TORBATOR-295994 format. One line per 3 residues: for each residue z, y, x of N, C-alpha, C. Coordinates in steps of 0.05 Angstrom, whole numbers. Last residue first. Layout:
<recs>
Z/Y/X/Z/Y/X/Z/Y/X ~ ...
</recs>
This chain:
<recs>
-2831/-1918/-3410/-2826/-1930/-3384/-2798/-1938/-3382 ~ -2831/-1895/-3459/-2854/-1912/-3453/-2850/-1926/-3426 ~ -2783/-1882/-3509/-2790/-1884/-3481/-2814/-1903/-3477
-2798/-1842/-3567/-2789/-1866/-3555/-2797/-1866/-3525 ~ -2790/-1801/-3625/-2796/-1803/-3597/-2784/-1829/-3586 ~ -2822/-1794/-3688/-2799/-1804/-3672/-2808/-1808/-3643
-2865/-1786/-3721/-2847/-1763/-3715/-2822/-1771/-3701 ~ -2894/-1833/-3717/-2880/-1827/-3741/-2858/-1806/-3737 ~ -2886/-1832/-3648/-2898/-1846/-3670/-2881/-1840/-3695
-2893/-1815/-3580/-2884/-1806/-3607/-2900/-1822/-3628 ~ -2865/-1827/-3515/-2887/-1827/-3534/-2876/-1818/-3561 ~ -2848/-1811/-3447/-2842/-1815/-3476/-2868/-1815/-3492
-2866/-1805/-3396/-2843/-1823/-3400/-2836/-1827/-3430 ~ -2903/-1771/-3374/-2913/-1796/-3386/-2890/-1815/-3392 ~ -2889/-1721/-3358/-2886/-1743/-3338/-2895/-1770/-3349
-2896/-1694/-3405/-2913/-1688/-3382/-2912/-1709/-3361 ~ -2853/-1716/-3434/-2881/-1721/-3442/-2900/-1716/-3419 ~ -2810/-1693/-3407/-2813/-1722/-3407/-2842/-1730/-3415
-2819/-1639/-3418/-2817/-1648/-3390/-2823/-1678/-3389 ~ -2817/-1639/-3474/-2841/-1631/-3460/-2842/-1641/-3431 ~ -2763/-1653/-3480/-2784/-1671/-3490/-2811/-1664/-3477
-2739/-1608/-3457/-2735/-1634/-3445/-2756/-1654/-3454 ~ -2755/-1569/-3494/-2763/-1566/-3466/-2761/-1593/-3452 ~ -2730/-1589/-3540/-2760/-1588/-3539/-2770/-1584/-3510
-2677/-1583/-3524/-2687/-1609/-3531/-2717/-1609/-3529 ~ -2674/-1528/-3518/-2671/-1545/-3494/-2681/-1573/-3499 ~ -2681/-1510/-3570/-2701/-1503/-3550/-2699/-1519/-3524
-2634/-1531/-3595/-2661/-1541/-3602/-2682/-1535/-3580 ~ -2581/-1546/-3550/-2595/-1527/-3567/-2623/-1538/-3572 ~ -2546/-1610/-3552/-2562/-1589/-3538/-2574/-1570/-3559
-2521/-1656/-3566/-2506/-1631/-3570/-2520/-1608/-3556 ~ -2546/-1705/-3567/-2542/-1692/-3541/-2524/-1667/-3542 ~ -2547/-1719/-3620/-2537/-1738/-3601/-2530/-1725/-3574
-2573/-1674/-3644/-2545/-1682/-3652/-2532/-1700/-3631 ~ -2623/-1677/-3618/-2606/-1653/-3616/-2577/-1660/-3623 ~ -2641/-1727/-3636/-2636/-1723/-3608/-2618/-1698/-3604
-2646/-1715/-3691/-2627/-1736/-3682/-2620/-1733/-3652 ~ -2685/-1676/-3688/-2659/-1669/-3699/-2638/-1690/-3690 ~ -2730/-1705/-3668/-2718/-1684/-3652/-2690/-1676/-3662
-2719/-1776/-3680/-2733/-1751/-3683/-2718/-1729/-3668 ~ -2720/-1837/-3640/-2706/-1815/-3654/-2724/-1791/-3658 ~ -2719/-1908/-3629/-2734/-1882/-3630/-2719/-1862/-3648
-2652/-1930/-3612/-2678/-1935/-3623/-2693/-1908/-3623 ~ -2617/-1917/-3549/-2620/-1916/-3578/-2648/-1926/-3586 ~ -2615/-1911/-3495/-2594/-1926/-3508/-2596/-1928/-3538
-2658/-1880/-3482/-2656/-1906/-3469/-2635/-1924/-3482 ~ -2648/-1833/-3508/-2670/-1850/-3518/-2668/-1878/-3506 ~ -2606/-1815/-3475/-2601/-1820/-3504/-2623/-1838/-3515
-2633/-1810/-3426/-2610/-1828/-3429/-2605/-1835/-3458 ~ -2670/-1770/-3438/-2680/-1796/-3430/-2657/-1817/-3434 ~ -2636/-1727/-3447/-2652/-1737/-3469/-2662/-1765/-3463
-2616/-1721/-3394/-2598/-1726/-3417/-2613/-1738/-3440 ~ -2663/-1710/-3366/-2647/-1734/-3360/-2628/-1741/-3382 ~ -2675/-1660/-3387/-2693/-1683/-3392/-2679/-1709/-3386
-2633/-1631/-3366/-2635/-1634/-3395/-2653/-1658/-3402 ~ -2646/-1635/-3312/-2621/-1647/-3321/-2621/-1651/-3352 ~ -2693/-1606/-3312/-2694/-1634/-3304/-2669/-1648/-3314
-2675/-1555/-3324/-2689/-1570/-3345/-2693/-1599/-3338 ~ -2646/-1547/-3274/-2634/-1543/-3301/-2648/-1559/-3322 ~ -2682/-1556/-3233/-2658/-1572/-3235/-2646/-1571/-3263
-2721/-1517/-3247/-2728/-1546/-3245/-2704/-1564/-3247 ~ -2691/-1469/-3243/-2701/-1478/-3269/-2709/-1508/-3269 ~ -2633/-1479/-3199/-2659/-1467/-3206/-2669/-1480/-3232
-2567/-1460/-3192/-2585/-1481/-3201/-2611/-1469/-3210
</recs>
């Protein structure tokens, strides 16, 4: 698995959690996904770069 597939799958996991929940902070996302912190932040960066998430009051939410 190359890095795009690897981090793309992490981003998909975070997207799924946010799609089924209210806005969440990074710790809540980490707990819900059982992912390492660095993977959560990489996934959030991926989703932000794609314009799929926003942030308000330190909580992330889907924009699309």
